[in-house]
C-alpha positions in Angstrom: -14.0 39.5 -32.2 -12.6 38.5 -35.5 -12.8 35.0 -36.7 -9.6 32.9 -36.4 -7.8 32.5 -39.6 -6.3 29.2 -40.7 -3.2 29.1 -42.9 -4.0 27.2 -46.2 -2.7 23.7 -46.3 0.5 23.4 -48.3 0.1 21.5 -51.5 2.7 19.1 -52.9 4.9 20.4 -55.7 3.6 19.4 -59.1 5.2 16.2 -60.3 4.7 13.3 -62.6 6.1 11.0 -59.9 3.8 9.4 -57.3 4.0 10.2 -53.6 4.7 6.5 -53.1 4.9 3.5 -55.5 5.6 3.2 -59.2 4.1 3.6 -62.6 3.5 0.4 -64.6 3.1 -0.3 -68.3 2.3 -3.5 -70.0 3.0 -3.5 -73.8 2.2 -6.2 -76.4 3.4 -6.4 -79.9 2.9 -8.6 -83.0 5.6 -9.3 -85.6 4.7 -7.9 -89.0 6.2 -10.5 -91.3 5.9 -8.3 -94.4 7.7 -5.4 -92.8 10.4 -7.9 -91.5 11.1 -9.1 -95.0 11.7 -5.5 -96.1 14.7 -5.1 -93.7 18.2 -5.7 -94.9 20.5 -7.9 -92.9 22.3 -4.8 -91.6 19.1 -3.2 -90.6 17.9 -6.3 -88.8 21.2 -6.7 -87.0 21.1 -3.0 -86.0 17.5 -3.3 -84.8 18.3 -6.3 -82.7 21.3 -4.6 -81.1 19.2 -1.5 -80.3 16.4 -3.5 -78.8 18.7 -5.7 -76.7 20.3 -2.6 -75.3 17.0 -0.7 -74.8 15.4 -3.6 -72.9 18.4 -4.5 -70.8 17.3 -4.0 -67.2 20.9 -3.6 -66.0 21.9 -0.8 -68.4 22.6 2.7 -66.9 19.4 4.8 -67.0 17.0 1.8 -67.4 13.7 1.8 -65.6 13.6 0.0 -62.3 11.9 -3.0 -63.8 11.9 -4.4 -67.4 10.6 -7.8 -68.2 10.5 -9.4 -71.7 8.4 -12.4 -72.6 7.0 -14.3 -75.7 3.3 -14.5 -75.8 1.4 -17.7 -76.5 -1.5 -17.4 -78.9 -2.4 -15.0 -81.7 -3.1 -11.9 -79.6 0.6 -10.9 -79.6 4.1 -12.2 -80.1 6.2 -10.1 -77.7 5.3 -8.8 -74.2 7.0 -6.1 -72.1 6.3 -5.1 -68.5 8.0 -1.9 -67.4 7.9 -0.2 -64.0 9.5 3.0 -62.6 8.7 6.1 -60.5 9.0 8.2 -63.7 6.2 7.6 -66.2 8.2 9.4 -68.9 11.2 7.0 -68.4 8.7 4.2 -69.0 7.3 5.8 -72.1 10.9 6.1 -73.3 10.9 2.3 -73.7 7.8 2.5 -75.9 9.2 5.3 -78.0 12.5 3.6 -78.2 10.9 0.5 -79.7 8.8 2.6 -82.1 11.8 4.6 -83.4 14.2 1.6 -83.6 15.0 -0.1 -86.9 12.5 -2.8 -85.7 9.8 -0.2 -85.1 8.0 -1.0 -88.4 8.2 -4.7 -87.6 6.8 -4.7 -84.0 3.2 -3.5 -84.2 1.5 -2.6 -80.9 -1.6 -4.7 -80.3 -2.4 -3.9 -76.6 -1.2 -1.8 -73.7 -2.2 -1.2 -70.2 -1.3 1.7 -68.0 -1.5 1.5 -64.2 0.2 2.4 -60.9 1.1 0.4 -57.8 -0.9 0.8 -54.6 -1.6 -0.6 -51.2 -5.2 -1.7 -51.4 -7.7 -0.3 -48.9 -8.5 -4.0 -48.1 -5.0 -4.7 -46.7 -5.7 -4.9 -43.0 -3.9 -2.5 -40.7 -2.4 -4.1 -37.5 -5.4 -2.9 -35.6 -7.8 -4.4 -38.2 -5.9 -7.6 -38.2 -6.2 -7.8 -34.4 -9.9 -7.2 -34.5 -10.3 -9.9 -37.1 -8.5 -12.4 -34.8 -11.0 -11.5 -32.1 -13.9 -12.0 -34.4 -12.5 -15.4 -35.3 -12.5 -16.4 -31.6 -8.9 -15.8 -30.7 -8.8 -14.2 -27.3 -6.3 -11.3 -26.6 -5.3 -13.3 -23.5 -4.3 -16.2 -25.6 -0.5 -16.4 -26.2 -1.3 -17.3 -29.9 -3.0 -13.9 -30.3 0.1 -11.9 -29.3 2.3 -14.2 -31.5 0.1 -13.7 -34.6 -0.2 -10.0 -34.1 3.6 -9.7 -33.7 4.2 -11.8 -36.8 1.8 -9.8 -38.9 3.4 -6.6 -37.7 6.8 -7.8 -39.0 5.4 -9.0 -42.3 3.2 -6.0 -43.1 6.0 -3.4 -44.0 7.7 -6.0 -46.3 4.4 -6.9 -48.0 3.4 -3.3 -48.6 6.9 -2.6 -50.0 6.5 -5.5 -52.4 3.1 -4.1 -53.5 4.5 -0.6 -54.2 8.0 -1.5 -55.5 7.8 -5.1 -56.5 10.6 -7.5 -57.2 9.9 -9.9 -60.1 10.2 -13.6 -59.3 12.6 -15.6 -61.5 9.8 -17.9 -62.6 9.2 -18.9 -66.2 5.6 -18.0 -66.9 3.6 -14.8 -66.5 0.0 -13.9 -67.0 -1.7 -10.5 -67.3 -5.3 -9.6 -67.4 -7.4 -6.4 -66.6 -10.5 -6.5 -64.4 -13.4 -4.5 -63.0 -15.8 -4.8 -60.1 -19.4 -5.1 -61.3 -21.9 -2.3 -61.2 -25.0 -4.4 -62.1 -28.2 -3.5 -60.3 -28.2 -6.9 -58.4 -24.4 -7.0 -57.9 -23.0 -3.6 -57.5 -19.7 -3.8 -55.6 -19.5 0.0 -55.1 -22.8 0.1 -53.2 -21.8 -2.6 -50.7 -20.7 -1.4 -47.2 -16.9 -1.4 -46.7 -17.3 -4.1 -44.0 -18.9 -6.4 -46.5 -16.3 -5.7 -49.2 -13.5 -6.1 -46.8 -14.8 -9.5 -45.6 -15.2 -10.7 -49.2 -11.6 -9.6 -50.1 -10.3 -11.4 -47.0 -11.9 -14.6 -48.3 -10.4 -13.9 -51.7 -6.9 -13.4 -50.2 -7.2 -16.6 -48.2 -7.7 -18.5 -51.4 -4.7 -16.9 -53.0 -2.5 -17.8 -50.0 -2.9 -21.5 -50.8 -0.6 -20.9 -53.8 2.2 -19.3 -51.9 5.5 -20.4 -53.4 3.7 -21.4 -56.6 2.2 -18.1 -57.8 3.2 -14.5 -57.1 0.6 -11.8 -57.7 0.7 -8.0 -58.3 -2.4 -5.9 -58.4 -2.0 -2.5 -60.0 -4.6 0.3 -60.0 -5.8 1.8 -63.3 -8.9 3.8 -62.5 -8.4 7.0 -64.4 -5.4 5.6 -66.3 -7.0 2.9 -68.5 -10.3 1.4 -69.5 -10.3 -1.1 -66.6 -10.0 -0.5 -62.9 -7.2 -2.9 -62.1 -4.5 -5.0 -63.7 -3.5 -8.4 -62.4 -0.1 -9.8 -63.1 0.7 -13.3 -62.1 4.0 -15.2 -62.2 4.1 -19.0 -61.9 6.6 -21.7 -61.3 4.6 -23.7 -63.8 1.8 -22.9 -66.3 -0.6 -25.2 -64.5 -0.4 -23.1 -61.4 -1.7 -20.1 -63.3 -4.8 -22.0 -64.4 -5.3 -23.4 -60.9 -5.2 -20.1 -59.0 -7.5 -18.3 -61.5 -10.0 -21.2 -61.4 -9.9 -21.6 -57.6 -10.3 -17.9 -56.9 -13.3 -17.5 -59.3 -15.4 -19.4 -56.7 -14.9 -16.7 -54.1 -17.9 -14.4 -53.9 -15.8 -11.3 -54.6 -15.0 -12.9 -58.0 -18.0 -15.1 -58.8 -20.5 -12.3 -58.1 -18.6 -9.1 -58.6 -15.7 -9.5 -61.0 -15.5 -8.7 -64.7 -12.4 -9.9 -66.7 -10.7 -8.6 -69.8 -8.4 -10.4 -72.1 -5.8 -12.8 -70.7 -2.2 -12.8 -72.0 -0.1 -15.8 -71.0 3.6 -15.6 -71.9 7.0 -17.1 -71.1 9.9 -15.0 -69.8 13.1 -14.8 -71.8 16.0 -12.4 -72.2 15.5 -10.1 -75.2 18.0 -12.0 -77.4 16.3 -15.3 -76.8 12.9 -13.8 -77.3 13.9 -12.3 -80.7 15.4 -15.6 -81.7 12.2 -17.4 -80.7 10.2 -15.0 -82.8 12.6 -15.5 -85.7 13.3 -11.8 -85.8 
């Protein structure tokens, strides 16, 4: 008898676009004052016009999300956050800045490449139900059914926001990259999933205390950049950014296992206002 043959599994067509979610790029620039002084008034006016058009999120052909900010501190002057299903459309923003009349003035100081994802620690409806039971909520309790139903309604919207986020219209944003530690006495990647999941649930509970004050987006950068995740925060007030980062550092997932890169705090402005603020 011949062995049964199995048809090979069909592979997806090659593409630069993700099966779900968006590509993300953070860009930071400093103003080269010497190069700025070399521009004529006509060149400066043209450069401003090109940049205002390029970074207009409402223009035809623009990436799905473009956000412009002015950065506090010496690390950078101008910050951009760009998101789209097409990474080459995103890179077109970077190339457009470089090739514009202001390309010699805006010097890149930092960039971060990542993609959106639904974290493996986001509970499914079944996992959420099991967690309620572990917390002592009986399936016979009317509160159990109500909580499961409410979570079932929220989950698709929350996952959509993780993959294709809307940016809140709040004045302050903060970005920083991070890793999970691999130290011999604190190696996140050798802990069982159940332990990691429990620690991330504690971490999420801390973040929920800032609902309405801070909005957070975690993007994945393993294989894309030098860090494993990028964290973007938006706050109604700068103090809320400090408060949430400080509060969440006491969670075990952060206190024991987190490693942080540089922090960029910046203030959101339309491109015209940002260039005016930077005196460009």
